[in-house]
C-alpha positions in Angstrom: 277.5 -97.3 67.5 277.0 -93.1 67.5 273.9 -93.3 66.3 272.9 -95.6 68.8 274.3 -93.6 71.3 272.6 -90.7 70.2 269.3 -92.3 69.7 269.3 -93.4 73.6 270.2 -89.8 74.0 267.1 -88.6 71.8 264.9 -91.2 73.9 266.3 -90.2 77.2 265.7 -86.2 76.3 262.0 -86.9 75.4 261.0 -89.3 78.2 262.7 -86.6 80.6 261.3 -83.5 79.3 257.8 -85.8 79.1 258.0 -86.9 82.6 258.6 -83.1 83.7 256.0 -81.4 81.3 253.5 -84.3 83.0 254.9 -83.3 86.8 254.4 -79.6 85.8 250.8 -79.8 84.5 250.0 -82.3 87.5 250.8 -79.3 89.8 249.8 -76.5 87.9 245.9 -78.8 88.0 246.9 -78.7 92.4 247.3 -75.1 92.6 244.6 -74.4 90.6 242.3 -76.2 92.5 243.8 -75.0 95.9 243.4 -71.5 94.4 239.3 -71.9 93.5 239.1 -73.4 97.0 240.7 -71.0 98.7 239.2 -68.5 96.8 235.4 -69.8 97.9 236.8 -69.9 102.1 237.2 -66.2 101.6 234.2 -65.5 99.6 231.9 -67.6 102.4 228.4 -67.6 102.4 228.1 -63.5 102.6 229.6 -63.1 99.1 232.7 -62.1 97.9 235.7 -60.1 100.0 235.6 -56.9 97.9 231.7 -57.0 98.6 232.7 -57.2 102.6 235.6 -54.5 102.1 233.4 -51.6 100.6 230.6 -52.6 103.4 233.6 -51.8 105.7 234.5 -48.5 104.3 231.0 -47.7 104.1 230.2 -48.3 107.4 234.2 -45.7 108.6 232.5 -43.5 106.2 229.5 -42.9 107.9 230.4 -43.1 111.9 233.8 -40.7 110.1 230.2 -38.5 109.2 228.5 -38.8 112.6 231.7 -38.1 114.5 232.1 -35.1 112.4 228.8 -34.3 113.0 228.8 -35.1 116.9 231.6 -32.3 117.5 229.9 -29.8 115.2 227.1 -30.2 117.9 229.2 -30.6 121.0 231.0 -27.0 119.5 227.7 -25.0 118.9 226.8 -26.5 122.3 229.3 -24.7 124.3 229.2 -21.9 121.8 225.8 -21.5 123.6 226.9 -22.1 127.2 229.5 -19.7 126.8 226.9 -17.2 125.3 225.1 -17.8 128.7 227.8 -17.3 130.4 228.3 -13.9 129.1 225.0 -13.2 129.9 225.0 -14.2 133.8 228.4 -11.7 133.5 227.1 -8.9 132.0 224.3 -8.6 134.2 225.9 -8.9 137.5 229.0 -6.2 135.8 231.5 -8.5 134.9 233.4 -9.1 131.7 233.3 -11.4 129.1 233.9 -15.2 128.8 236.5 -16.7 127.0 235.6 -18.1 123.3 236.2 -21.2 122.4 239.5 -22.0 120.5 239.5 -24.7 117.9 242.9 -27.1 118.1 243.8 -28.2 115.1 243.4 -32.5 115.0 246.5 -33.8 116.6 248.1 -30.1 116.7 248.8 -28.0 119.9 246.2 -25.1 120.9 247.0 -21.3 120.9 
């Protein structure tokens, strides 16, 4: 009798684990399929996500350089205007125009 019970338990365990393994395998395959679909959707017609991020970073870098160039150009123009004001003041016999005070970004000018 004990042998029959043991065999029944063994068969039940085998059947249970086999079913669990089959369900896990099916679930894994489904998740892999969904992951592939998601990656394809992210890549889109233009290419991979990584390439898109690289393009965005490159554009941001180029814009930052342009902004710095514009700031420098503006500072030079302002300095030129101050020099012209100084020249006019000297001709009139006055003093000197104030120099440009460059403030640190986010900081206060002194």
